[in-house]
Structure formats: structure tokens, C-alpha cells
BANUMI-465055 format. One record per residue (C-alpha): residue number from 1; residue in one letter; x, y, z. Coordinates in nm, 4 decimals, decimal comma. Layout:
<sites>
+-----+--------+----------+----------+----------+
! num ! residu !       xx !       yy !       zz !
+-----+--------+----------+----------+----------+
! NUM !      A !        X !        Y !        Z !
...
+-----+--------+----------+----------+----------+
</sites>
This chain:
<sites>
+-----+--------+----------+----------+----------+
! num ! residu !       xx !       yy !       zz !
+-----+--------+----------+----------+----------+
!   1 !      M !   0,0025 !   0,0032 !  -0,0013 !
!   2 !      R !   0,1255 !   0,3492 !  -0,0945 !
!   3 !      V !  -0,0003 !   0,6335 !   0,1222 !
!   4 !      T !   0,0427 !   0,9995 !   0,0368 !
!   5 !      I !  -0,0164 !   1,2445 !   0,3271 !
!   6 !      D !  -0,0689 !   1,6199 !   0,2843 !
!   7 !      F !   0,2084 !   1,7610 !   0,5007 !
!   8 !      T !   0,1497 !   2,1224 !   0,4069 !
!   9 !      P !   0,0039 !   2,2273 !   0,7462 !
!  10 !      A !   0,3162 !   2,1144 !   0,9258 !
!  11 !      L !   0,5458 !   2,3366 !   0,7162 !
!  12 !      G !   0,4089 !   2,6747 !   0,8347 !
!  13 !      D !   0,3386 !   2,8242 !   1,1762 !
!  14 !      R !   0,2895 !   2,5692 !   1,4600 !
!  15 !      T !  -0,0878 !   2,5586 !   1,4436 !
!  16 !      G !  -0,3045 !   2,2800 !   1,5891 !
!  17 !      V !  -0,3472 !   2,1271 !   1,2458 !
!  18 !      G !   0,0244 !   2,1468 !   1,1857 !
!  19 !      T !   0,0900 !   1,9721 !   1,5149 !
!  20 !      Y !  -0,1635 !   1,7016 !   1,4208 !
!  21 !      T !   0,0009 !   1,6441 !   1,0879 !
!  22 !      R !   0,3617 !   1,6395 !   1,2128 !
!  23 !      E !   0,2890 !   1,4119 !   1,5086 !
!  24 !      L !   0,0683 !   1,1725 !   1,3101 !
!  25 !      V !   0,3397 !   1,1253 !   1,0430 !
!  26 !      R !   0,6104 !   1,0863 !   1,3128 !
!  27 !      A !   0,4055 !   0,8184 !   1,4863 !
!  28 !      L !   0,3214 !   0,6389 !   1,1549 !
!  29 !      L !   0,6922 !   0,6215 !   1,0848 !
!  30 !      G !   0,7416 !   0,4353 !   1,4066 !
!  31 !      L !   0,4840 !   0,1612 !   1,3435 !
!  32 !      P !   0,6047 !  -0,1858 !   1,2416 !
!  33 !      G !   0,4647 !  -0,3043 !   0,9039 !
!  34 !      R !   0,3579 !   0,0378 !   0,8071 !
!  35 !      P !   0,2883 !   0,1205 !   0,4405 !
!  36 !      A !   0,5191 !   0,3216 !   0,2196 !
!  37 !      L !   0,4714 !   0,6879 !   0,3074 !
!  38 !      R !   0,5100 !   0,9821 !   0,0799 !
!  39 !      L !   0,4634 !   1,3367 !   0,1999 !
!  40 !      A !   0,2986 !   1,5914 !  -0,0242 !
!  41 !      A !   0,2897 !   1,9694 !   0,0014 !
!  42 !      H !   0,1490 !   2,2707 !  -0,1799 !
!  43 !      V !   0,4946 !   2,4163 !  -0,2257 !
!  44 !      F !   0,3921 !   2,7594 !  -0,3549 !
!  45 !      R !   0,4264 !   2,9021 !   0,0015 !
!  46 !      H !   0,7064 !   2,6791 !   0,1166 !
!  47 !      P !   1,0406 !   2,7020 !  -0,0734 !
!  48 !      G !   1,2851 !   2,4461 !   0,0430 !
!  49 !      W !   1,0018 !   2,2171 !   0,1543 !
!  50 !      H !   1,2058 !   1,8914 !   0,1534 !
!  51 !      G !   1,4369 !   2,0374 !   0,4207 !
!  52 !      K !   1,1475 !   2,1750 !   0,6167 !
!  53 !      M !   0,9879 !   1,8318 !   0,6251 !
!  54 !      S !   1,3109 !   1,6740 !   0,7557 !
!  55 !      R !   1,3438 !   1,9450 !   1,0202 !
!  56 !      R !   0,9802 !   1,9132 !   1,1334 !
!  57 !      L !   1,0059 !   1,5360 !   1,1570 !
!  58 !      G !   1,3658 !   1,5170 !   1,2886 !
!  59 !      T !   1,4462 !   1,2515 !   1,0292 !
!  60 !      R !   1,5139 !   1,2112 !   0,6635 !
!  61 !      S !   1,4406 !   0,8413 !   0,6609 !
!  62 !      G !   1,1229 !   0,6330 !   0,6344 !
!  63 !      W !   0,9466 !   0,8643 !   0,3911 !
!  64 !      R !   0,9992 !   1,0322 !   0,0617 !
!  65 !      P !   0,8550 !   1,3467 !  -0,0936 !
!  66 !      A !   0,5767 !   1,3182 !  -0,3434 !
!  67 !      P !   0,6082 !   1,4968 !  -0,6768 !
!  68 !      S !   0,4932 !   1,8602 !  -0,6572 !
!  69 !      R !   0,3674 !   2,1457 !  -0,8714 !
!  70 !      L !   0,4258 !   2,5151 !  -0,8111 !
!  71 !      L !   0,0592 !   2,6163 !  -0,7719 !
!  72 !      P !  -0,1094 !   2,8333 !  -0,5123 !
!  73 !      P !  -0,3149 !   2,6031 !  -0,2850 !
!  74 !      G !  -0,6171 !   2,8325 !  -0,2836 !
!  75 !      A !  -0,6372 !   2,8328 !  -0,6606 !
!  76 !      V !  -0,6045 !   2,4504 !  -0,6643 !
!  77 !      L !  -0,8871 !   2,4033 !  -0,4128 !
!  78 !      E !  -1,1140 !   2,6558 !  -0,5884 !
!  79 !      S !  -1,0612 !   2,4725 !  -0,9175 !
!  80 !      C !  -1,1402 !   2,1424 !  -0,7504 !
!  81 !      H !  -1,4596 !   2,2931 !  -0,6124 !
!  82 !      R !  -1,5693 !   2,4315 !  -0,9480 !
!  83 !      I !  -1,4627 !   2,1683 !  -1,2049 !
!  84 !      G !  -1,3201 !   1,8733 !  -1,0074 !
!  85 !      L !  -0,9673 !   1,9259 !  -1,1324 !
!  86 !      P !  -0,6772 !   1,8850 !  -1,0695 !
!  87 !      R !  -0,6861 !   1,5352 !  -0,9218 !
!  88 !      V !  -0,4507 !   1,3900 !  -0,6576 !
!  89 !      E !  -0,2597 !   1,1970 !  -0,9211 !
!  90 !      D !  -0,2091 !   1,5170 !  -1,1339 !
!  91 !      L !  -0,0270 !   1,6903 !  -0,8472 !
!  92 !      F !   0,1293 !   1,4243 !  -0,6368 !
!  93 !      G !   0,1542 !   1,1062 !  -0,8521 !
!  94 !      N !  -0,0145 !   0,7732 !  -0,8113 !
!  95 !      C !  -0,0965 !   0,6255 !  -0,4673 !
!  96 !      D !  -0,3465 !   0,3880 !  -0,3078 !
!  97 !      V !  -0,4581 !   0,6277 !  -0,0315 !
!  98 !      F !  -0,4439 !   1,0045 !  -0,0091 !
!  99 !      H !  -0,4900 !   1,1562 !   0,3383 !
! 100 !      G !  -0,5952 !   1,5203 !   0,3480 !
! 101 !      T !  -0,4986 !   1,6347 !   0,6995 !
! 102 !      N !  -0,6545 !   1,9796 !   0,6827 !
! 103 !      F !  -1,0286 !   1,9356 !   0,6161 !
! 104 !      I !  -1,0010 !   1,8623 !   0,2393 !
! 105 !      A !  -0,8708 !   1,5944 !   0,0062 !
! 106 !      L !  -0,8441 !   1,6543 !  -0,3626 !
! 107 !      P !  -1,0593 !   1,4432 !  -0,5852 !
! 108 !      A !  -0,8799 !   1,1356 !  -0,7122 !
! 109 !      R !  -0,8936 !   0,9169 !  -1,0201 !
! 110 !      R !  -0,8007 !   0,5832 !  -0,8540 !
! 111 !      A !  -0,6788 !   0,6582 !  -0,5043 !
! 112 !      R !  -0,9018 !   0,6306 !  -0,2042 !
! 113 !      T !  -0,9244 !   0,9496 !  -0,0028 !
! 114 !      V !  -0,9280 !   1,0120 !   0,3793 !
! 115 !      V !  -0,9997 !   1,3539 !   0,5284 !
! 116 !      T !  -0,9374 !   1,4660 !   0,8881 !
! 117 !      V !  -1,1844 !   1,7280 !   1,0322 !
! 118 !      H !  -1,0701 !   1,9197 !   1,3354 !
! 119 !      D !  -1,3784 !   2,1311 !   1,3906 !
! 120 !      L !  -1,6487 !   2,3033 !   1,1915 !
! 121 !      A !  -1,6210 !   2,6457 !   1,3535 !
! 122 !      F !  -1,6174 !   2,8119 !   1,0117 !
! 123 !      L !  -1,9720 !   2,6785 !   0,9587 !
! 124 !      R !  -2,1079 !   2,7051 !   1,3124 !
! 125 !      F !  -1,9751 !   3,0600 !   1,3602 !
! 126 !      A !  -1,9874 !   3,1845 !   0,9998 !
! 127 !      A !  -2,1613 !   3,5084 !   1,0926 !
! 128 !      E !  -1,8737 !   3,6050 !   1,3250 !
! 129 !      I !  -1,5992 !   3,5694 !   1,0581 !
! 130 !      P !  -1,5530 !   3,9055 !   0,8886 !
! 131 !      V !  -1,4649 !   3,7545 !   0,5503 !
! 132 !      P !  -1,6654 !   3,4525 !   0,4379 !
! 133 !      H !  -1,4429 !   3,1484 !   0,4998 !
! 134 !      R !  -1,3545 !   2,9595 !   0,1793 !
! 135 !      Y !  -1,3754 !   2,6357 !   0,3684 !
! 136 !      A !  -1,7481 !   2,6964 !   0,4235 !
! 137 !      R !  -1,7841 !   2,6345 !   0,0468 !
! 138 !      W !  -1,5187 !   2,3721 !  -0,0014 !
! 139 !      V !  -1,5331 !   2,1438 !   0,3029 !
! 140 !      P !  -1,8909 !   2,0084 !   0,2938 !
! 141 !      E !  -1,8424 !   1,8941 !  -0,0679 !
! 142 !      A !  -1,5015 !   1,7490 !   0,0050 !
! 143 !      L !  -1,6330 !   1,5494 !   0,2988 !
! 144 !      R !  -1,9241 !   1,4075 !   0,0969 !
! 145 !      R !  -1,6737 !   1,3146 !  -0,1757 !
! 146 !      A !  -1,4165 !   1,1467 !   0,0564 !
! 147 !      D !  -1,4090 !   0,7680 !   0,1009 !
! 148 !      H !  -1,3671 !   0,8153 !   0,4764 !
! 149 !      V !  -1,3667 !   1,0985 !   0,7248 !
! 150 !      I !  -1,1683 !   1,1091 !   1,0473 !
! 151 !      A !  -1,3259 !   1,3294 !   1,3209 !
! 152 !      V !  -1,1013 !   1,4152 !   1,6178 !
! 153 !      S !  -1,3879 !   1,3907 !   1,8688 !
! 154 !      R !  -1,7416 !   1,2588 !   1,9042 !
! 155 !      A !  -1,8651 !   1,6208 !   1,9032 !
! 156 !      T !  -1,6960 !   1,6838 !   1,5685 !
! 157 !      E !  -1,8320 !   1,3556 !   1,4348 !
! 158 !      R !  -2,1849 !   1,4687 !   1,5131 !
! 159 !      D !  -2,1222 !   1,7998 !   1,3353 !
! 160 !      V !  -1,9831 !   1,6226 !   1,0274 !
! 161 !      V !  -2,2901 !   1,4034 !   1,0066 !
! 162 !      E !  -2,5535 !   1,6669 !   1,0913 !
! 163 !      I !  -2,4124 !   1,9777 !   0,9291 !
! 164 !      C !  -2,2397 !   1,8315 !   0,6207 !
! 165 !      D !  -2,4767 !   1,5400 !   0,5639 !
! 166 !      V !  -2,2104 !   1,2756 !   0,5636 !
! 167 !      D !  -2,3071 !   0,9039 !   0,5986 !
! 168 !      P !  -2,2098 !   0,8101 !   0,9603 !
! 169 !      A !  -2,0801 !   0,4793 !   0,8285 !
! 170 !      R !  -1,7992 !   0,6734 !   0,6579 !
! 171 !      V !  -1,6928 !   0,8626 !   0,9701 !
! 172 !      S !  -1,4568 !   0,7393 !   1,2456 !
! 173 !      V !  -1,3498 !   0,9142 !   1,5643 !
! 174 !      V !  -0,9707 !   0,9118 !   1,6137 !
! 175 !      P !  -0,8648 !   1,1535 !   1,8901 !
! 176 !      E !  -0,5541 !   1,3676 !   1,8685 !
! 177 !      A !  -0,2939 !   1,3883 !   2,1450 !
! 178 !      P !  -0,0736 !   1,6664 !   2,2737 !
! 179 !      A !   0,2704 !   1,7041 !   2,1200 !
! 180 !      P !   0,5587 !   1,6743 !   2,3614 !
! 181 !      L !   0,5861 !   2,0096 !   2,5379 !
! 182 !      G !   0,9688 !   2,0097 !   2,5196 !
! 183 !      P !   1,1896 !   2,2123 !   2,7535 !
! 184 !      A !   1,0386 !   2,5064 !   2,9352 !
! 185 !      A !   1,1881 !   2,8482 !   2,9642 !
! 186 !      P !   1,3483 !   2,9178 !   3,3011 !
! 187 !      R !   1,1096 !   3,0518 !   3,5713 !
! 188 !      S !   1,3232 !   3,3675 !   3,6016 !
! 189 !      E !   1,2679 !   3,4374 !   3,2281 !
! 190 !      I !   0,8913 !   3,3924 !   3,2527 !
! 191 !      L !   0,8610 !   3,6069 !   3,5687 !
! 192 !      A !   1,0567 !   3,8828 !   3,3893 !
! 193 !      L !   0,8296 !   3,8555 !   3,0863 !
! 194 !      L !   0,5200 !   3,8832 !   3,3120 !
! 195 !      A !   0,6693 !   4,1720 !   3,5028 !
! 196 !      R !   0,7170 !   4,3687 !   3,1813 !
! 197 !      H !   0,3389 !   4,3498 !   3,1349 !
! 198 !      G !   0,2622 !   4,4284 !   3,4950 !
! 199 !      I !   0,1573 !   4,0714 !   3,5817 !
! 200 !      P !   0,2406 !   3,9221 !   3,9249 !
! 201 !      P !   0,3795 !   3,5636 !   3,9636 !
! 202 !      R !   0,0255 !   3,4362 !   4,0478 !
! 203 !      F !  -0,1998 !   3,4460 !   3,7376 !
! 204 !      F !  -0,4729 !   3,2802 !   3,5412 !
! 205 !      L !  -0,3796 !   3,1865 !   3,1858 !
! 206 !      F !  -0,5683 !   3,1641 !   2,8508 !
! 207 !      L !  -0,3665 !   3,0557 !   2,5479 !
! 208 !      G !  -0,5137 !   3,0583 !   2,1948 !
! 209 !      T !  -0,6232 !   3,2797 !   1,9052 !
! 210 !      L !  -0,8070 !   3,6033 !   1,9934 !
! 211 !      E !  -1,1389 !   3,5436 !   1,8223 !
! 212 !      P !  -1,4996 !   3,5824 !   1,9325 !
! 213 !      R !  -1,5817 !   3,2140 !   1,9873 !
! 214 !      K !  -1,3057 !   3,1870 !   2,2434 !
! 215 !      N !  -1,5343 !   3,4035 !   2,4693 !
! 216 !      L !  -1,2551 !   3,6192 !   2,6030 !
! 217 !      V !  -1,4560 !   3,9317 !   2,6779 !
! 218 !      R !  -1,6627 !   3,7306 !   2,9174 !
! 219 !      L !  -1,3436 !   3,5848 !   3,0742 !
! 220 !      V !  -1,2022 !   3,9359 !   3,1299 !
! 221 !      E !  -1,5306 !   4,0544 !   3,2880 !
! 222 !      A !  -1,5468 !   3,7382 !   3,5055 !
! 223 !      W !  -1,1926 !   3,8051 !   3,6249 !
! 224 !      R !  -1,2846 !   4,1647 !   3,7108 !
! 225 !      R !  -1,5825 !   4,0425 !   3,9030 !
! 226 !      A !  -1,3866 !   3,7738 !   4,0912 !
! 227 !      R !  -1,0642 !   3,9748 !   4,1579 !
! 228 !      P !  -1,1724 !   4,1587 !   4,4774 !
! 229 !      D !  -1,2549 !   3,8229 !   4,6418 !
! 230 !      L !  -0,9368 !   3,6389 !   4,5557 !
! 231 !      P !  -0,7102 !   3,5540 !   4,8506 !
! 232 !      E !  -0,4164 !   3,7361 !   4,6991 !
! 233 !      E !  -0,3358 !   3,9421 !   4,3936 !
! 234 !      T !  -0,3934 !   3,7229 !   4,0872 !
! 235 !      G !  -0,3404 !   3,8489 !   3,7284 !
! 236 !      L !  -0,4956 !   3,7513 !   3,4014 !
! 237 !      V !  -0,2723 !   3,6593 !   3,1062 !
! 238 !      L !  -0,4006 !   3,6129 !   2,7539 !
! 239 !      A !  -0,1406 !   3,4616 !   2,5272 !
! 240 !      G !  -0,1781 !   3,3884 !   2,1588 !
! 241 !      R !  -0,2114 !   3,5404 !   1,8144 !
! 242 !      R !  -0,4423 !   3,8116 !   1,7141 !
! 243 !      G !  -0,7412 !   3,6754 !   1,5204 !
! 244 !      W !  -1,0326 !   3,8902 !   1,4168 !
! 245 !      S !  -1,3068 !   4,1141 !   1,5635 !
! 246 !      E !  -1,0787 !   4,1614 !   1,8692 !
! 247 !      A !  -1,1680 !   4,5276 !   1,9270 !
! 248 !      P !  -1,4263 !   4,4518 !   2,1975 !
! 249 !      L !  -1,1726 !   4,2272 !   2,3726 !
! 250 !      L !  -0,8971 !   4,4876 !   2,3614 !
! 251 !      A !  -1,1403 !   4,7486 !   2,5021 !
! 252 !      A !  -1,2379 !   4,5089 !   2,7863 !
! 253 !      L !  -0,8675 !   4,4566 !   2,8632 !
! 254 !      R !  -0,8131 !   4,8292 !   2,8842 !
! 255 !      R !  -1,0950 !   4,8600 !   3,1343 !
! 256 !      A !  -0,9577 !   4,5623 !   3,3305 !
! 257 !      R !  -0,6015 !   4,7055 !   3,3417 !
! 258 !      A !  -0,7338 !   5,0175 !   3,5065 !
! 259 !      E !  -0,8311 !   4,8008 !   3,7999 !
! 260 !      G !  -0,5652 !   4,5306 !   3,8149 !
! 261 !      P !  -0,2996 !   4,3206 !   3,6367 !
! 262 !      A !  -0,4444 !   4,1892 !   3,3083 !
! 263 !      A !  -0,2585 !   4,1719 !   2,9776 !
! 264 !      W !  -0,2388 !   4,0188 !   2,6326 !
! 265 !      I !   0,1193 !   3,9195 !   2,5859 !
! 266 !      G !   0,1234 !   3,7875 !   2,2297 !
! 267 !      F !   0,2364 !   3,4478 !   2,0993 !
! 268 !      G !   0,5691 !   3,3117 !   2,2146 !
! 269 !      P !   0,7781 !   3,0071 !   2,1219 !
! 270 !      G !   0,7059 !   2,6635 !   2,2631 !
! 271 !      R !   0,9431 !   2,6887 !   2,5522 !
! 272 !      V !   0,7667 !   3,0089 !   2,6698 !
! 273 !      R !   0,4157 !   2,8507 !   2,6290 !
! 274 !      H !   0,5269 !   2,5460 !   2,8261 !
! 275 !      A !   0,6550 !   2,7681 !   3,1072 !
! 276 !      L !   0,3356 !   2,9719 !   3,1061 !
! 277 !      Y !   0,1279 !   2,6562 !   3,1458 !
! 278 !      R !   0,3571 !   2,5375 !   3,4250 !
! 279 !      E !   0,3572 !   2,8700 !   3,6173 !
! 280 !      A !  -0,0150 !   2,9533 !   3,5880 !
! 281 !      L !  -0,2424 !   2,9202 !   3,8878 !
! 282 !      A !  -0,4980 !   2,7637 !   3,6477 !
! 283 !      F !  -0,5546 !   2,7482 !   3,2738 !
! 284 !      V !  -0,8944 !   2,8974 !   3,1784 !
! 285 !      F !  -1,0567 !   2,8027 !   2,8418 !
! 286 !      P !  -1,4142 !   2,9262 !   2,8266 !
! 287 !      S !  -1,4587 !   2,8716 !   2,4514 !
! 288 !      L !  -1,8108 !   2,8565 !   2,3076 !
! 289 !      Y !  -1,7071 !   2,5802 !   2,0662 !
! 290 !      E !  -1,4091 !   2,3480 !   2,0181 !
! 291 !      G !  -1,3701 !   2,0472 !   1,7870 !
! 292 !      F !  -1,1202 !   1,8862 !   2,0266 !
! 293 !      G !  -0,9561 !   2,1270 !   2,2787 !
! 294 !      L !  -0,5852 !   2,0531 !   2,2482 !
! 295 !      P !  -0,4798 !   2,3346 !   2,4877 !
! 296 !      V !  -0,6673 !   2,1592 !   2,7656 !
! 297 !      L !  -0,4492 !   1,8523 !   2,7240 !
! 298 !      E !  -0,1366 !   2,0608 !   2,7022 !
! 299 !      A !  -0,2289 !   2,2218 !   3,0387 !
! 300 !      F !  -0,2891 !   1,8735 !   3,1863 !
! 301 !      A !   0,0519 !   1,7579 !   3,0592 !
! 302 !      A !   0,2154 !   2,0593 !   3,2317 !
! 303 !      G !   0,0407 !   1,9695 !   3,5589 !
! 304 !      T !  -0,1845 !   2,2749 !   3,5588 !
! 305 !      P !  -0,5469 !   2,2679 !   3,6805 !
! 306 !      V !  -0,8078 !   2,3660 !   3,4272 !
! 307 !      I !  -1,1334 !   2,5546 !   3,4133 !
! 308 !      C !  -1,3105 !   2,5054 !   3,0816 !
! 309 !      S !  -1,6366 !   2,5358 !   2,9014 !
! 310 !      D !  -1,8958 !   2,2597 !   2,8932 !
! 311 !      R !  -1,9563 !   2,3094 !   2,5197 !
! 312 !      G !  -1,8457 !   2,1264 !   2,2034 !
! 313 !      A !  -1,5791 !   1,8612 !   2,2524 !
! 314 !      L !  -1,4349 !   2,0056 !   2,5736 !
! 315 !      P !  -1,6332 !   1,7814 !   2,8222 !
! 316 !      E !  -1,5185 !   1,4586 !   2,6436 !
! 317 !      T !  -1,1589 !   1,5811 !   2,6154 !
! 318 !      A !  -1,1343 !   1,7119 !   2,9694 !
! 319 !      G !  -1,3223 !   1,4207 !   3,1297 !
! 320 !      N !  -1,3408 !   1,4558 !   3,5087 !
! 321 !      A !  -1,0195 !   1,6541 !   3,5355 !
! 322 !      A !  -1,1507 !   2,0108 !   3,4868 !
! 323 !      L !  -1,3988 !   2,2489 !   3,6415 !
! 324 !      L !  -1,6672 !   2,2664 !   3,3727 !
! 325 !      V !  -1,8721 !   2,5896 !   3,3442 !
! 326 !      D !  -2,1478 !   2,7272 !   3,1241 !
! 327 !      P !  -1,9420 !   2,9657 !   2,9080 !
! 328 !      E !  -2,2376 !   3,2052 !   2,8669 !
! 329 !      D !  -2,2781 !   3,2419 !   3,2431 !
! 330 !      G !  -2,0317 !   3,5060 !   3,3558 !
! 331 !      G !  -2,1205 !   3,4574 !   3,7182 !
! 332 !      A !  -2,0473 !   3,0845 !   3,7044 !
! 333 !      L !  -1,7121 !   3,1610 !   3,5422 !
! 334 !      A !  -1,6283 !   3,4115 !   3,8199 !
! 335 !      D !  -1,7292 !   3,1616 !   4,0785 !
! 336 !      A !  -1,4950 !   2,9040 !   3,9247 !
! 337 !      L !  -1,2033 !   3,1491 !   3,9327 !
! 338 !      R !  -1,2764 !   3,2264 !   4,3020 !
! 339 !      R !  -1,3060 !   2,8588 !   4,3873 !
! 340 !      I !  -0,9905 !   2,7425 !   4,2237 !
! 341 !      A !  -0,7874 !   3,0395 !   4,3601 !
! 342 !      A !  -0,9022 !   2,9732 !   4,7194 !
! 343 !      D !  -0,8560 !   2,5991 !   4,7327 !
! 344 !      P !  -0,5049 !   2,4519 !   4,6955 !
! 345 !      A !  -0,6334 !   2,0950 !   4,7590 !
! 346 !      L !  -0,8745 !   2,1355 !   4,4631 !
! 347 !      R !  -0,6005 !   2,2534 !   4,2410 !
! 348 !      S !  -0,3859 !   1,9514 !   4,3399 !
! 349 !      R !  -0,6778 !   1,7089 !   4,2800 !
! 350 !      L !  -0,7452 !   1,8555 !   3,9328 !
! 351 !      A !  -0,3793 !   1,8510 !   3,8347 !
! 352 !      A !  -0,3529 !   1,4848 !   3,9389 !
! 353 !      R !  -0,6626 !   1,3919 !   3,7468 !
! 354 !      G !  -0,5360 !   1,5883 !   3,4456 !
! 355 !      R !  -0,2137 !   1,3766 !   3,4363 !
! 356 !      L !  -0,4276 !   1,0628 !   3,4261 !
! 357 !      V !  -0,6500 !   1,1909 !   3,1501 !
! 358 !      V !  -0,3748 !   1,3145 !   2,9219 !
! 359 !      A !  -0,1937 !   0,9822 !   2,9599 !
! 360 !      A !  -0,4815 !   0,8179 !   2,7702 !
! 361 !      F !  -0,4148 !   1,0305 !   2,4574 !
! 362 !      D !  -0,1252 !   0,8911 !   2,2648 !
! 363 !      W !   0,0037 !   0,9543 !   1,9132 !
! 364 !      T !   0,1013 !   0,5902 !   1,8644 !
! 365 !      R !  -0,2597 !   0,4909 !   1,9280 !
! 366 !      T !  -0,3763 !   0,7673 !   1,6891 !
! 367 !      A !  -0,1388 !   0,6370 !   1,4242 !
! 368 !      R !  -0,2555 !   0,2749 !   1,4705 !
! 369 !      E !  -0,6214 !   0,3699 !   1,4390 !
! 370 !      T !  -0,5510 !   0,5823 !   1,1344 !
! 371 !      L !  -0,3562 !   0,2967 !   0,9743 !
! 372 !      R !  -0,6531 !   0,0629 !   1,0362 !
! 373 !      I !  -0,8772 !   0,3059 !   0,8449 !
! 374 !      Y !  -0,6334 !   0,3112 !   0,5511 !
! 375 !      R !  -0,6381 !  -0,0670 !   0,5427 !
! 376 !      R !  -1,0136 !  -0,0969 !   0,5659 !
! 377 !      L !  -1,0664 !   0,1073 !   0,2528 !
! 378 !      P !  -1,1593 !  -0,0986 !  -0,0599 !
! 379 !      G !  -0,9084 !  -0,1220 !  -0,3414 !
! 380 !      S !  -0,8449 !   0,1651 !  -0,5831 !
! 381 !      R !  -1,1304 !   0,2953 !  -0,7867 !
! 382 !      P !  -1,2219 !   0,1100 !  -1,1024 !
! 383 !      G !  -1,1979 !   0,2947 !  -1,4321 !
! 384 !      H !  -0,9380 !   0,5173 !  -1,5842 !
! 385 !      A !  -0,5741 !   0,5244 !  -1,4667 !
+-----+--------+----------+----------+----------+
</sites>
């Protein structure tokens, strides 16, 4: 069996989809009896992509690059949406299975296609995205066309079936896992970073993109409400990239800063993010919708207690290891902040449970389940070569 995997997401910024792609391939390479792997990429944005693949994976062996064409990926996907061309084989050569890791697989002549769906936020929250998301047009059709769909959670599986009208027999749930956190920045470095933003050593942390569905205005207001009742000064740190429609959030942060230590500190390298998780009093993730909730597992892996939303996939990802709150109830969120700040025993219990929960998510298991899906697919399509 020859499997070609779209590695493009792993070549750019370290996004959740990029982490999924890199760690899945790395785990597949470690399986005994695995198929021949080829890694494909839309190389228009990624000169020197062979070297980038090697650096991302930490190895040059066990895989080989697929053929490539210098075409903008957006133009390719729009052409596929409109006229069904180009096909997988036109861009990346012949294979038995093509795995689209980022919501879409190109149509194929003979290859069977597998698509991974990480969430359907661009459909569920389409009205809050300032520019219509191209995936809202492309993804439902691509999922109906695919031979099999991998959903990263049961919540995402339900969305794929209900929103995109995909036959549930063609959908399997294969959870992700957190990537190894790697070394953390020294505590002194993190405390100095926080001090530059006026944040004390004791703080609540959010980490993610600043966008409306992350529900951060409500988090800031809940922190303002809870702050006078906290046993000692406790800051609020928002870490991550700017997204869209963040003006209300930045205004809420300005109001909060007039009363106490709250700040957005941007997006740092992995060693800084690891140290922020480790140093935080608690990680707070009040999102209105997540297809999986990888930051929750990252916090668990760092030994940090978690407060998170009870929406989307977060309850199934967090299990019994987090304080779950209604993300639209600001009073409940403020109460959770007060409770976790005042109770060291609760924080210890949640951290211990988190370590147990995260241990059940493993990239080797993800790779084995993915490989079983490849092998269950029927042979290549009949008809033209």
C-alpha cells in the first residue's frame, strides 16, 4: 500500500493542524509493518520544503517526498470545487490512499481518500468571521466526496454528520494527542516577561487565538468580578495570536487594566508557552465551541489545573479533570475563578486527574487507528488510470 499524506500544514506556523500532521506522520513512521509513506505539500508558499519536512520530523528516513507542482493552494482548491480538477494524481503522482490532513482531500482518479476534520467552527460561527471562509464552500463537498472521514472527537463527528450530511458509516472518531511540550523557559525568564506586562507571579492563563468564539470578553469581565474576592493578587494573562473582531476584547482589557494586572502578551515560542502553562495558577478555556480542545491536554501535561467550557468537545476531552462551566454564564465563570484560587487541595486534585486523563491520549494509538482506516478502505477505484 502506498499512502500519500498532505504535510502542508506542518510546514508553516505551529498551528493545531500543523501539530496534528507532524505528530501523526512521526508516529506512523514508528509503526512496524507500516505502508510506504510519501509526504505531499502545496509548495507555492514553502520553498525548500524537503528540508522543512526533515526538520519538522527530525528525520530524513522512512518517507519520501511526493512530486509537486508550483501552484497556489487556494487556486487549486477553488478549481477542485468548481470543475473537479486537478486530481490527486495530477499533483502528487499515483498512490493507493491520499490523506488530507486539513479538512480537504483533492478528488482522485483511482486513489481512495481520507480527510481529517478538526472542527466546523467556520460553519457554526460563519456570521462572526468578517470575510466569508472559503472552507465553508469547499469542506462540505469535500467531505461528501471522501471515502472516509476522520473526526477528532465525538462532538466533531456529530457535526460532520448533521451539518455536512455525511453518511455516519463513513466517519470514524480518532482523537488527537498533545505534542511533547519540550523544555520550558526558566522561571526567571517567565517572571521577567510577566513583570514587563505588569503581571504578578500568580496568574490565570488563557492561550489561543483571539477570536469571538473563544469568549474572552466574558473571561475578562469574570476576572474583574472575581478579583476583589481572591485571597491574594492574581493576574490574568491572555497569550496567543491576534485573530479577528478583537476590538471589543482589547477594550475590555483596557478597562480591566485600570483595575488590576491583566494583559495580552502575544504568542511566544514553545518553551515560553510550556513555562506559562507550568507557572499558571490555572488554565482557563471558556470557549463557546471546540472540535477537540488540545490546549486543555497541554495544560494537563504541564500539571496545571483547568477551568473550561462545557460546550463542544471540551467535556469529552477534559473528562473529570477540569472544572466545567457554562461559558455564557459570567457569574459561574467568576465563581470558578474564586473557587480554584481559594482551594489549593482542589488545584492539586485537578492537576492529578489531568495527568491521568492526558496519559490516555497517545500519538501511537492515533497512528494505529489511522492505519486501520487506511487498510479498511476498498481497493483503488475502477476505471481510468
